[in-house]
Structure formats: structure tokens, C-alpha cells
C-alpha positions in Angstrom: 90.4 121.6 75.2 92.9 118.7 74.9 92.9 117.8 78.6 90.9 114.7 79.5 88.0 115.2 82.0 87.7 113.2 85.2 84.3 113.6 86.9 83.9 112.2 90.4 80.3 111.6 91.3 80.1 112.4 95.0 76.4 111.5 95.2 77.2 108.0 93.9 80.0 107.8 96.5 77.6 108.5 99.3 75.1 106.0 98.0 77.8 103.4 98.0 78.8 104.2 101.6 75.1 104.1 102.7 74.6 100.7 101.0 77.7 99.3 102.7 76.6 100.8 106.0 73.2 99.0 105.7 75.0 95.8 104.8 77.2 96.1 107.9 74.1 95.8 110.0 72.5 97.4 113.0 74.9 98.3 115.8 78.0 98.3 113.6 79.7 101.5 112.8 80.8 102.0 109.2 84.0 103.9 108.6 85.7 104.8 105.4 89.2 104.1 104.0 90.5 107.3 102.3 94.1 106.3 101.9 96.1 107.0 98.6 94.2 110.2 98.1 90.9 108.3 98.4 92.1 105.8 95.8 93.1 108.6 93.5 89.8 110.6 93.6 90.6 113.3 96.0 90.8 112.6 99.7 89.7 116.1 101.0 86.5 116.2 99.0 85.7 112.5 99.6 86.2 112.7 103.3 84.1 115.8 103.7 81.1 114.4 101.8 81.4 111.1 103.7 81.5 112.9 107.0 78.4 114.8 106.1 76.8 111.4 105.3 77.6 110.2 108.8 81.1 108.6 108.7 83.0 109.3 111.8 86.0 107.0 111.5 88.5 107.4 108.7 91.4 105.2 107.8 94.7 106.2 106.0 97.9 104.4 105.3 100.4 106.9 106.7 100.5 109.8 109.1 101.0 112.4 106.3 97.7 111.3 104.8 96.1 111.6 108.2 97.3 115.2 108.4 95.6 116.0 105.1 92.3 114.4 106.3 92.5 116.3 109.6 92.9 119.6 107.7 89.9 118.7 105.5 87.6 117.6 108.4 88.8 119.6 111.4 88.6 118.1 114.9 86.1 115.5 115.8 86.2 112.5 113.4 88.7 109.8 114.3 91.5 109.2 111.9 93.3 105.9 112.1 96.8 105.3 110.6 97.4 101.7 109.4 101.2 102.1 109.4 101.1 102.8 113.2 103.5 105.0 115.1 106.6 105.3 112.9 109.8 107.0 114.0 109.5 110.7 113.2 105.7 110.7 113.3 105.3 111.6 117.0 104.6 115.3 116.7 102.2 114.8 113.8 100.3 112.1 115.6 100.1 114.1 118.8 99.4 117.6 117.3 96.7 116.4 114.9 95.1 113.8 117.2 95.7 110.9 114.8 95.2 107.3 116.1 98.1 105.0 115.1 97.3 101.3 114.7 100.3 99.9 116.5 101.9 96.9 114.7 104.7 95.8 116.9 106.3 95.9 120.3 108.6 98.7 119.1 105.6 100.8 118.1 103.8 100.1 121.3 106.9 101.2 123.3 107.3 104.3 121.2 103.7 105.2 121.7 103.8 104.8 125.5 107.0 106.6 125.9 106.4 109.5 123.5 102.7 110.0 123.8 101.5 108.5 127.1 97.7 108.7 127.3 97.3 109.5 123.6 94.7 107.4 121.7 96.0 104.4 119.8 94.7 101.2 118.3 96.2 97.7 117.8 96.6 95.8 114.5 96.9 92.0 114.7 98.2 89.6 112.1 95.8 86.7 111.8 97.6 85.1 108.9 98.1 87.6 106.1 101.8 88.2 107.2 101.9 91.8 106.2 101.2 94.1 109.1 100.3 93.6 112.8 101.4 91.8 115.9 101.6 88.1 115.6 99.7 85.9 118.1 102.7 85.2 120.3 103.7 88.8 120.4 100.1 89.8 121.2 100.0 87.2 124.0 103.0 88.8 125.6 101.8 92.4 125.2 98.0 92.1 125.5 97.7 92.8 129.2 99.9 96.0 129.0 98.2 97.2 125.8 94.6 96.6 127.0 95.3 98.4 130.3 96.2 101.5 128.2 92.8 101.5 126.6 93.1 101.1 122.8 90.3 102.7 120.7 90.2 99.8 118.3 91.7 96.3 117.6 91.7 95.3 114.0 93.0 92.7 111.5 92.8 92.4 107.7 91.4 89.6 105.6 93.6 88.2 102.9 91.0 86.5 100.7 87.7 88.3 101.4 87.0 88.8 97.7 86.7 85.0 97.4 83.8 84.2 99.8 84.4 80.4 99.8 88.2 80.6 100.4 89.1 78.7 103.6 91.4 81.5 104.7 88.4 83.6 105.6 87.1 81.2 108.3 90.7 80.6 109.5 91.4 84.3 110.0 88.0 84.8 111.7 88.8 81.9 114.2 92.2 83.4 115.0 90.8 86.9 115.4 88.2 85.7 117.8 90.7 83.6 119.8 93.0 86.7 120.1 90.3 89.3 121.0 87.1 87.7 122.5 86.4 89.3 125.8 88.9 92.1 125.3 86.2 94.8 125.9 87.6 96.9 123.0 85.8 97.7 119.7 87.0 95.4 117.0 87.2 95.5 113.2 88.0 92.8 110.7 86.1 93.7 107.5 86.8 96.0 104.6 84.6 95.9 101.5 85.0 92.2 100.9 84.5 91.2 104.5 81.2 93.1 104.7 79.9 90.7 102.0 80.9 87.7 104.1 78.1 88.3 106.6 77.5 89.4 110.1 80.1 87.0 111.7 82.8 89.1 110.1 81.4 92.6 110.9 82.2 93.0 114.7 81.9 96.7 115.8 83.4 98.6 112.9 83.7 98.0 109.2 86.2 99.7 106.9 84.9 99.9 103.3 87.4 101.1 100.8 87.2 100.1 97.1 83.5 99.6 97.3 83.0 103.2 98.0 84.7 104.1 94.8 82.7 101.8 92.5 84.9 98.7 92.6 84.5 95.0 93.3 83.9 93.0 95.4 80.9 95.3 96.0 79.0 94.1 92.9 76.2 96.6 93.3 78.4 99.7 93.6 77.4 102.7 91.6 80.2 104.0 89.3 81.9 107.0 90.8 84.7 107.8 88.3 83.8 109.0 84.8 86.7 109.7 82.5 86.2 111.3 79.1 89.1 111.6 76.6 89.0 114.4 73.9 89.6 113.4 70.3 92.6 115.3 68.9 92.4 113.9 65.4 90.7 111.4 63.2 92.2 109.8 60.1 91.4 107.3 57.4 93.4 104.2 57.1 93.5 101.7 54.2 93.6 98.0 54.4 97.0 96.8 55.4 98.1 100.0 57.1 99.3 99.8 60.7 98.7 102.0 63.7 101.0 103.0 66.6 104.4 101.9 67.8 105.6 98.5 66.8 102.9 97.9 64.1 100.9 95.9 66.6 97.6 96.5 64.8 96.9 96.2 61.1 93.7 97.4 59.4 91.8 94.5 57.8 89.7 96.9 55.8 89.5 100.7 55.2 88.4 102.5 58.3 88.6 105.5 60.6 91.0 105.9 63.6 90.5 108.4 66.4 93.5 109.6 68.5 92.6 110.7 72.0 94.6 112.8 74.5 95.6 110.4 77.2 98.1 107.6 77.7 100.2 105.8 80.3 101.5 109.1 81.7 97.9 109.6 82.8 97.6 106.2 84.4 96.0 104.4 81.4 98.1 101.3 81.4 100.1 100.2 78.4 98.7 96.7 78.7 95.3 98.0 77.5 96.6 98.3 73.9 94.6 96.1 71.5 92.5 94.8 74.4 90.3 97.5 76.0 87.5 99.7 74.6 86.6 103.3 74.6 82.9 104.3 74.3 80.9 106.8 72.4 77.3 107.1 73.6 77.3 103.5 74.7 78.9 102.2 71.5 82.3 100.3 72.1 85.3 101.5 70.1 88.2 99.1 70.3 91.6 100.5 71.3 93.9 99.6 68.4 97.7 99.6 68.6 99.8 100.4 71.7 98.9 102.8 74.4 101.6 105.4 74.3 102.7 108.1 76.8 100.2 110.7 75.8 98.0 109.2 73.1 95.6 106.3 72.5 94.1 105.3 69.2 90.7 103.7 68.7 88.7 102.3 65.8 85.7 104.5 65.2 84.9 103.2 61.7 81.4 102.1 62.8 80.3 105.5 64.2 78.2 107.8 62.1 80.7 110.6 62.3 83.9 111.8 64.0 83.4 111.9 67.8 84.4 114.9 69.9 85.4 112.7 72.8 85.5 109.0 73.9 84.8 107.7 77.4 87.0 105.1 79.1 85.3 105.0 82.5 81.7 105.4 83.2 78.4 103.5 83.1 79.5 101.5 80.0 82.8 100.4 81.5 83.7 100.4 85.2 87.0 100.3 86.8 87.0 96.5 87.1 86.0 96.0 83.4 88.9 98.2 82.4 91.2 96.4 84.9 90.3 93.0 83.4 91.2 94.2 79.9 94.6 95.4 81.3 95.2 92.2 83.3 95.1 94.0 86.7 92.6 95.0 89.4 90.3 98.0 89.8 92.5 99.4 92.7 95.4 99.9 90.3 93.2 101.6 87.7 91.8 104.1 90.2 95.1 104.9 92.1 97.0 105.3 88.8 94.7 108.1 87.4 97.1 110.9 86.6 97.5 114.6 87.5 96.8 116.0 84.0 93.1 115.4 84.1 90.7 118.3 84.5 88.9 117.1 87.6 85.3 118.0 88.3 83.2 117.0 91.3 79.5 116.4 90.8 77.0 116.4 93.6 78.0 116.5 97.3 76.5 119.9 98.0 78.4 121.8 100.6 81.7 120.0 100.2 
């Protein structure tokens, strides 16, 4: 088989959610962010196993993602849509009982006119300048919005992965000033915010990347395991080059393995000559450029030709690979391509 195998460890995913739930503290509800197809790992399977583990609030980026999660989970769990109530989403929000996180006066007006009495939430901008009502806008709308009974008021931290960054305390102060005494459940923290401590937890936390094995949850169990089959091995002599552009030259005779994956599968071109593949825990440097469908690695030091080489797993997590590619773990996960043979391990009953 020449198709790479992506194994998603659902038991590890649940352990990560449970650890973040404990870290959120007593009396705090821990939700789950399952946007972008659960960061590329399959939203339907992920949402079902997390619901079985106890998650009752799920967060997605757009209404279409919410529709997929509703189909997977059925009625009951709450599904919040970060993009709010966009034009054209009314029927989907109403029919599927989605909860839009309203970001502006226009969205609040649309919600109240099109779906009066339907659940909604409010998203506030506390300094990130990305989504949410700004403080002046909220001051003008708060009385009307609160009278309608929002399910949740939230904001998002810009620098939670840097615990000592002054922006964290600044946003916390603004969030409290805008929401203290509102009588509505509040949420400020995703994965990074959970690590900042109880002051940031409020009523609901929204872990995302930490569920899937990424930083800033340093104790996360790896969830994605990616094994790449070796198509061919070849001997190279000193002075021979490998791959497009002659970017790697053999300094001594050696053995090169070519594996079936490339940037069409989400393995970024920037990994060339920087990242490693692994064989039974032994690193095998990527040599030459990553091409569309193929990657080459130096396996001269192995006892024999390998059948496959691993790029994600216990020896190299998503953030290790991201560092080699000059990016972040989020991009590595969400870029994983459609050609992989996907297998789910654990998560009985999902």
C-alpha cells in the first residue's frame, strides 16, 4: 500500500479533555472546540467521543460546521458558532438549534428579528481586534441583549500562550469590567487560558489545540500518528544530490528512502532539509526538498531498508514538526491532507 496512514488516538484525545477539565477546576464546565473538522482529525468522531466523555458544549467557526456536529451528536449538546449569525444562516441556525455568538449590532438585530426567542450568545472584543462587540458598542447594547437572555458571553485571549504577557491581565480586566454582575455564564479561556489559572476560567472553558496534542498544553498526550510508506530506497555516492534544486549533497556514500507523502498531503515544503522522520525511535533526517507527493530521508544509519517512516507520533509531536517547518502546531494539524488512510483507535462506541 502506497497511501500514508493517519491514526487518531481517541483515547488519548479523551485523556487530554479530562486533564483540561480537571485543570479548569470545580464548578467550571469544560467544552470542546471542534472547528476546522476538529483541527483536521475528523469532527464527527471527535465530537461523539468527547460527548461520551462528558462534554456538553461544542464550539465551531461557522454554521456549516455546526450542522455537521449536530448531525453527529443529535439534539441535546449545545453548539456555539463563533462567526455569529451571518446573512443566509438563519434557517440553519433555527432548524438545527445552533447558538450564534453575536459579534455586532447588525448580528444582534438579525437574530432578534429573524429568530426571536432563539438561543444566542455574545462575543466581546477585549483587545484582540478580531471578532466581537467593542466596549462602546456593548455599552449601548448590553441592556437590550441581556434582557433577551444570552446563553453565554465570551471573549478570546490574544497572548494566552505567553503566561507573562501583560495583554493577558489587560484583557481579563476589560472582560470583568464589561461583564461583572451580568448574571450570564462567561467564558474567556481556551487551552492557553486554562493554564493561566482560576482567575481566567469563569464558568466555561473552551479547550481546542490541547485536546489534539498541541501546545500550550505541555502535558498533552499525542493524538495524531502519521506513518509514511517507503516506496523505494537507493544508494547514493559522495557528491550526488537529492531532489529538486540540488539542495542536499551527500557527504559520503549512503542510503536514501523515498516515502509516499508531500506538500499535497499537508507536509509543508519548508520541512525540507530541516525535519526528521523516525524509524522505531531513530531519527532519519529529511534530505532535499519536500515535493508534492514525495519526501526523501537519509536512512544510511539503519540496519536495513525500512518499510515505513513515521513523521508524527511519540517521537515527534505536532509542535516539534511545526518548529522544524517554522510554523505552529495548528497549521500542521489542519493541513493534514485527504489522501491519508485514516484509522481511529480507541473510543469504543463512536
